[in-house]
C-alpha positions, 0 to 999 in steps of 0.5 A: 436530482432528475435533471430532465424534469428540472430542466423542463420546470425551468423552461416552463417557468421562464416562459410563464415569466416571458424571460428569454433564454439569453436574459435568464443565462446572463451572468449565470452561464452561457446561453448554450449551457442554459439551453442544455440545462432546460433540455436535461443534458447538463447537470446544474450546479447548486449556485446556478440553481439558486441564481436561476430561482432568484431571477425567475422569482421562485423558491427552489422547491417550486422547481425541484420536488421536496423529496428530491431536495431531501434526498440531495441534502441527505446525500450531501450529509453522507458525503461529509461522513464519507470524508470523515471515514476516509480521514479515520482510515488514513489515521488508522482509527478503524473502529471509529471508521467502521462505526460511521460506515454502519451509521451511513449504511443503515441510512441510505439506499443511494447506489453511489453511497453504497458503492463508496461504503463498500470500498472503504469496508474493503480498504479497512480489511486490507489495512488490517491484513484481512485480505480474504474479506477485502477481496470479497467486498471488492469483487462485490463492487466490481460486479455492480453496474455503474451509473455515474462518474463517482461510481466509476471512480470507486470501481477503478479504485477497487480494481487497483486495490485488488491488483495490490492484494494479488501482487502481495500474494505473488500473482503478478499477471492477475495484478497487471490485468486488474490494473489494465482494467482500472485504466480502461475505465478510469475517468480521473487523471490523478488516479490514472497516474497512480495506476501507471505508477503501480503497474511500473512497480509490478513490472520492476518486481519481476525484473522487467526494467524496460516495461517498467520504464515504458510505463513510467513514460506514460505518466505526466512528465512534471510528476515524473520530475518532481516525484522522489518515489519515481526517482527512487524506482528509476534508480532500482531499475538502473540497478537491475540493469547492472549500473551499480556505481550509478545506483549507489551514488544516487541512493546515497543522495536520495536517502538524504533527501528522504530524511529531509522530506521525512519520507520514512518509508523510502528512507528505510528502503534506501537503507535496505538497498544499500545493505543489499548492495553491500551484501551482494556487491562488496567490491563496488561498496567497499569505499562507502561506510554505511552506519546501519547500527546508528540508523537502527538506534535512531529509529528505535529512539524516534519510533513512536513520533517519527517512524510510526507505520514503518515497523513491518519494513523495519523487521525486514531490514533487521532480519536481513542484517541479522543474516549478514552478521551471522554469516560474517560471525559478527556475533555481538551485533547479531545479539543486539539485532535479535533484541531489537527484533523481539521487541517488534514481534507484533509486526512479524510477517508470520510464525516462521519468523519466530522459528528463524529467530529462535534458531538463530539464538540457538546458533548464536549461543553455540558459537559464543557460550555453548549451553546444551540445556538452553540451546535445546529449549530455544530449538524446541521453542522454534519447533513449537512455532512451526506448523506441526501439520506440514513438513518444511525445510526449516522444521527439518533443520531444527530437528537436525540441530536438536539431534546435534545438540543431544548426540554430540558424538554423531558428527553427521548431525553437525555436518548436515546442520552446517550444510543446511545453514550455509546453503539453503537457510542462508540463501533462501530465508530473509533474502532481500529482493527488489520487492523489499525495496520498492516504494509503496503502492498508491491506493487512495 
């Protein structure tokens, strides 16, 4: 709606009716605002326009061009569909969301709606792990010249989502640069809070506890006090700084709260933290009993209804626990964990996970019920899952294992594979880090 032309039309009609500015403004808005409306300096609300038309005794169409009314109505219809799209994305109904996106895209030339659509297309790509396509659309959005607050808001969201993608591919510096750019243009207090929160997560992932705390302190104090996520993050920062006893007590307390509040992501991550502490700091955790197997069993029983969307983080937890039980030679537990893991194979992070699990199955068989033929099959399965065009340490280990199984008289194969397993593989593969434990980023 052209607010300058509308204001001019209101003034002209008011003077024709011999109505003063004060009389027109009475009961609708302040005199100052009515003056600004007439001068095209302030946007008019829909209900204010209706009341002004009523007082002037004219239909809306006499003050506003018919084509502008049609465009305004179409914009409102599109905003309703934008809300639907957002809801479908939240529910992970991506195909329905994409159908609505195409429908709106083919029915608008409005720059603001196009901006919104571009963002939601990017968000769907991100949720489907199509990061290349997500970044392509996001940078298109970042290169436009914004013309209103809504467009600035969506450009802010785009900077934030780019930062999250960059974080997950390990480019922390660029992630922080994009979050700072988002903060520079942000016109929404809630979004700004989320940007500070996300920045604090990036600092924490790098072990910069001091910078993370400084960033948290820029947030609204009420939000800090009421947010379980920030309490959890603050506990991780204390852990980074060496306050292990305090961290253990706080994590145990928070874990109970997460269960009550049904925050399943943080509940699983609190278990990951406890597993990490048990593995890395056994002396500090020896007086505590953590029944991880009971937790896992409950997760699988309630997975469909209560734990939907947490499968990937559960894979991380199970892989780390598998590592630990193999190292401790708790082979019956390892066997059970492998069954659980293969039931979640659609959520594996990459093909290397398959390699590792087939390798562990072969090692487990070697330790419990050696079967040369079956071990060779498992090791070959692992190699088949590897990238045949590149040389990797995991693939090297698998070939050593095959050599050891097929040529038992050569003890050098055995020594080599044992050294690989107890040093490089155990220390470098499926090792828990602060990044595995951090709360989710905020991007809505």
